[in-house]
N, C-alpha and C positions, 0 to 999 in steps of 0.2 A: 504493500500499500504506500503510495507516494505521500510524503509529508511536505507541506509548504513551509519554507524557511521563514524565519523572523524577518529577514530583509525583504522577501517577496511580500509578506503581509504588510510591512511598513510602506512599501512602494505602492501597493494597491490603495492603501488608505490615504496616502498623500495624493494619488491621482484622483480619488473620489473628492477629496477636500478641494483640490484645484477645479475640478468640474463643478462642484457646488458653488464655489466662489465665482466662477465664470457665469453660471446660470443666474446668480443674484445680480451680477453686473448687467447682464443682458435684460433682465426683467426690469431693472431700474431705467433702462432706455425706453421703456414703454411710455414714460412721461414726456418724452421729447418727440413731437410729431415728425421731426426730420428723420429720425432713425427708428421709429417704432416698428414699421413694417419689416425692415431688414432684421431687427432684433427679434421679431416674432418668428421669422423664418429660421433664424439660428437656433432659437429655443426649441422649435419643433424638430430640427435636425438632431438634437440631443436625445430624443426619444423619451422613454418613459421616466428617465431621471428628472425630466423637466416638470412632471406632474406635481410634485410636492411644492415647489416654490410658487407655481401658478395657483395651486389650490389655496395656499396661504394668503396670496394676493386677493384672489376672487372672494374668499370667504372671511376676509379680515373684518372683525367687528368695529364699528364706528370708524370706518376708513375715511380719512380726510384729504386724500389726494385727488387728482383730477379723475373723472369718471373714465376717460379714454384708456387709462392704464388697465383698469379691470376689464374694459371691452376688449382690449388686445389679449388679455389673459384668457378671456372666454373664447376668442377665436382660436388661440393656440390650443386650448384644451379640446375644442371641437375637432381640430385636425389630428390631434393625438388620440381621439376616440375615448376621452375620459368623460363619458356620458354621465357617470355617477356623480361627478363633482358638479356638473351643471344642474342636475336634478336636485342635488343637495342645496345649491344656491337658491333655487326656486322655492324650496320648502321653508326657507327662513322667513321671519317676520321683517317685511321691508318698510314698515310704517315709520316715518321720521317726522318729528315736530317741525323742524326747520324746512321751509318751502324750498330753498335753494338745494339743500342736501337731498330732499325728496326728489327733485328733478334729476339730480345726478344719479340717484339710485335707479330711477325709472330708465335712464339711458342704459344702464348696465343690464336691467331686466329685459329691455328691448333686444340687446345683443345676444343674451343667453337664450332667449326665446327663439330668435332667428337661427341660432346655432343648432337648436334642437328640432327645427322644422323639418330637416331632412331625415330625421329619425322617426319613423311612423309607428313607434312601439306604444303599447297601451299605457305604460307608466309615464312616458313623455307626454301623452295626451292628457292624462289625469293631472299631471303637474301643471301644465299650461292652462287647463280649464280652471283649476283651483286659483291660480294667479289672476285669471280674467274675471273672476267673481269679485275681486277686490281692486284690480287695476286694469281699467280699460285703456290700454296704451297701445300704440301702433304695432310694435314688434310681436306682442302677444296675439293680437288679432290676425296678423299676417300668418303667424305660425298655425293658428287654429284653422285658418282657411285651407292650409295644405292638407289637413286631415279630411276635409269635406264631409263632416258629419252633420246631418240635418238638425240635430238637437242644438247646434250652435247657432243656427240662423237667427232666432229671436235676439240673442245677445249681440250678434253682429249688426242687426238692424237697429238696435238701440244705440250703438255707437255712431250711427249716421247723424245723430243730433248734436255731435261735438265736433268743432272745427279741427281739433288736434288729432282726432281719430278718423275723420271722414275718408281720407284717401285709402288708409289701411282697410277700413270696413268695406269700401267699395271694391277694393282688390279681392278681398276674401269672399265677399258675396258673389263677385263676378266668377269665382271658381265653381260655384254651384250652378251657374247658368239659370235656366228656367225653373229649377227646383226652388229657387228663392222667390219666385214671383208671388205666390199666395201671401207670404208674410209681408212683402214690400207693398202689395196692393192694400192689405189691411192696415198697415202703418200709415200709408198716404191718406186714407180715408177716415182716420180716427184721431181727431184732435183731443188733447188732454189738458186740463181735467174735464173740459166741456167746450163745446163750440163757442159758447159766449165768453169764456174765460180762458182761452187757450194761452199757454205760456209761450215765450219766444223760442225756448228749446223744443217744444213740441212742433211749432210751426217750421223750424229749421229741419227737424227730423222728417216731417211729412214732405217738404219740398225735395229733400235729397233722396228720399225713398221713391218718390214719384219720378224723378229724373232717372234714377237708376233702373227702375222698372221699365221705363220707355227705351232706355239704352239696351237693356238685355233682351227685350221682346217688343219691338215697335210694330205690333200687329193689330189686326182688326179686333181680335179677341181681348187684348189688353185694352183697347179703346172702349169696348163694351163695358169693361169693369170700371173704368174711371170717368165715363162720360158725364156723370152727375157732378163731377168736381168743377165744371165750368162755372158754376154758381157758388163756389166755396167762398167762405168768409175771408180766408187768407188770400190776399191779392196775388202773391207769387203762385200759389197752387192753382188758383183759377186761370191765370195767364198761361201756365204750363199746359193745363188741360185744353185751353182754347187753341194754343198753338198745335196741339196734337190733333184737334178737330179739323184744322185746316188741311191736314195730310190724310186723316183716316175717317173723318166723319161724312155723314150724308150731306147733300146739298143744303138742306134746311139747317143742319147743325153747323155747317161752315158759315152760313149767313149770320146765325145767332152768335157764333164765336167772334166774327169780325165786329159786330155791334158791341159785344161786351168788352172786347179789347180797346175799341175806340173810347168807350165810356171810362175806362180805367186810365187813359192818358192824362187825367188830371191828378193822378197820384202824387204825393209828396216825394216818393221814392224816385229819384232821377235815374237810377239804374233800371228800375222797372219800366219807366217811361222809354228808355233807350232800348230795352228788350222788346217791348211792344212795337216800337217803330221799326226795328230790324225784322221782326217776324212779319209784320204787315207789308213791309217793302219786298221781303223775299217772295211773298205771294201777290205781288202787285197786280197781276192780271185778274186775280179773284177780288182784290180789295179796292182797286182803283175807283170804281164808280161809288161805292159806299163812302169812301173817304171824301170824294169831291162833294157828295150830297151833304155830308156832315159839315164840311167847311162852309157850304152855302147857307146852312141853317144856323150858323153861329150867331149868337145874340149881338145886336148892334148897340145894346145899352152900354153906356159909359162906365157905370158902376157894376162891376162883376166881382164875385168872390174869388179867392185864390185858386180854388179848384177849377173854375171855369177859365180863368186866365191861363193856367198851366195847360189845361186841355186844348184851349184854342191855339196856343202857341205851338204845341206839339203837333197838332192837326195840320196847321199851315206849313210847318216844316216838312211833314210827311207828304202832303199834297204836292209840294214842289218837287219832291223826289220821285213820286210815282207817276207824275204827269207824262214823263217820257220813258219811264222804265230804266233799267240798268244800262250804264254806258258799255259799249262794246270794247272788248280787250283785243288789241292787235299784237 
């Protein structure tokens, strides 16, 4: 039986110490954006010996460094296949009283979630779902979208009401395709807490749900489900539905949609007025006569309220544009 000499043992120990010291130096470079990517590649090249310092960095309690360091650690751990460390991180309590530190923590949660998205295991899904119950943030939503489980659709639809998660929720729901349509149509038609007292968050969610539903399935069937929304109390929801009527509705519905859009040109929302003008101009062959008749019927009275003034100004601008149609492009 071969015996390892004391000198060989000492040499092996010294090599391990040097390797550990080198890994610590490389991990420290994660804080410098100029060298972070190169350092991450060097760390990954060290193999499983790198898991321990990366684990310490990612799971460090009350970490006060920049979040990018831990994000690079998560990327390196994902490349090394250290899924258990990433799952351990997601299982921790991430609630922090300080708002800035919470935002930094959310950035790391995003990165860890995206790193786990490629792993379709059941434990990865359960960990992501548990995080999503408390933290509706983009990376978690994107990762859940990769699993394409229909029980996640209501949660993803709810995220459409927040500007910070809108893009991620749209991406995730887009992965479901037409399977998400029933939930989107239901969300678009249900103001909360009531039609008379709808919150701004509810209105934002309904608008985004309606837009996404029409993007996923711009068909006659979708129009049949949303046609009643042309009279919705929310101006944006009504205008989106009216714009859809111009493409998918019957002749009577198209005429009614044009009149409703013209009526809403007096809105205080200049972005809504611009949206209506663009839509009516895009369908100028259909809308030209109605616009000209509306301009001719404008009140000649000198004293008008703000709504009528805005409506009249927008109508005249629109009439000047649709009179000759779009300019040819050469």
